[in-house]
N, C-alpha and C positions, 0 to 999 in steps of 0.2 A: 637856388636849388632847394626843393622842398625836403621835408623830413624823410619821406619815404625814398626819394631819389638818393639822398645821402646814405640812408641805410643800405639801399640796394648797391650803391657804389662801394660802400665799406665792405659788404659781403664779397663783391667781385674782387676788390683789392686783396682781401684776406685769402680768397681762393687762389689768386695769382701768386701771392707770396708762398702759399703752400706748394704750388706747382714748382716755383723756383727752388724751394727748400728740397723738394723731392729730386729735382734735377741735380742739385748740388750733392745730395747724398749719393745719387747714382754715379756722378763723376768721381767722387771721393772713393767709392767702392771700386770703380773701374781702375783708378790709379793705383790701388793696392794690389792688383792682380800681378802675378809674376810677368816680367817682360814689359810692363807698362810704366810710363813716366807721366806724372800729373803735377799740376800746380797746387802747391800746398798753401794753406792760410787764406784761401778765398772764401768769403762768406756766401750765404745763399743769395743775397741781393746781386752780387757780381758773379753769379754762377757761370755765365757765359756772355761776356761783353760782345762777342761776335753777333749776338742778336741785335745789337745797336750799332754795328759797324766797326767794333774794336777787334783786337786779337782774341782768338779763341782760348778758352781754358780747358778744352777737351783733352783728356789724357791721350798720349801718343804711344804706340808700341816702339820698342827700342830700335826696330828696323824700319820705322816710318820714313818715307822719302824726305820729309822736312828735317830729319836728323842726319841725313847722309852727307858725306864730304862733297865739297864743291871745289873743282880744280885741284884736287888733292889736299884740300884744307878741311880737316874735320872740325867739328864744333869744339872739341877739347883742345886741339891745336890753336884755334882762334882765341879761345878763352885764355889759355896759358900765355900765348904771345901778347895778348892785350894786357895781361897783368904785368908782364915784363916791360911792355911799352910804357905803362904807367910809371914803373920804377925808374925807367930811363928818361922819362919826360919826353918820349917820342910821340908827339901828338898830331902827326900827319899820317895820311894813308901810306905815303912813301916810306916813312919811318917804320910803321907797323909791318909793311910788306918786307922790308929789309930784315926785320927781326924774325919773321916767319922763315925767310930764306936761310938765315943764319942758324936758327934753331932746328929746322926740319928739312932743309934742302929743297923746299918747294920754290921754284923761281918766283921772284918778287912780282913779276907781271901776272903770273897765275894767281898768286895770293891776292893781289890788288883786284883782280877780276872776281874773286870770291866774295869780297866784302859787301857789295850791294845785294848779292843773293842772300847772304846771311842776314843782312838787315831786313830784307823783304820777308824772309821766313819768320823773323822775330815779330814783325808786324802782323803776321797771320796767326801765330801761336805763342801764347805766353810761356808755354812749356819750353820752347826753344830759348827764349830769353832767360828763363830761370836756370836752365842747364848751363848756359853761357856763364852766368854769374857764379854758379857752382864751380865751374872750371877755373874761374878767375880767383877763387878762394873766398868769395863772399858768403 
């Protein structure tokens, strides 16, 4: 690669980094709006891993479908039950489902059906995973 090609590539990389920083700034500003939840602590380089096939860091509104209950199991219920499951060393789906039934009255079968949906949602949005950890007390 010649000197001019390297310089041209360097300018293109710098412009792309500036665009990523701008996207990051826009996401952080959107996350600060009332009713919006966003991923905190993500730098401009990882502004949105969804661009590379990973989960999105885009802020979600509090009423976003990704945050709505599944089979009667809210994200908060899931997180608090997961924390309780850790305390009890209940490390199976059946154990976790039994805890949700005990704590919230949601039938274990319904709770067990909610787990893969919540896991899928976390794979789509880092905000969902971050909110789960918050409900777990992390």
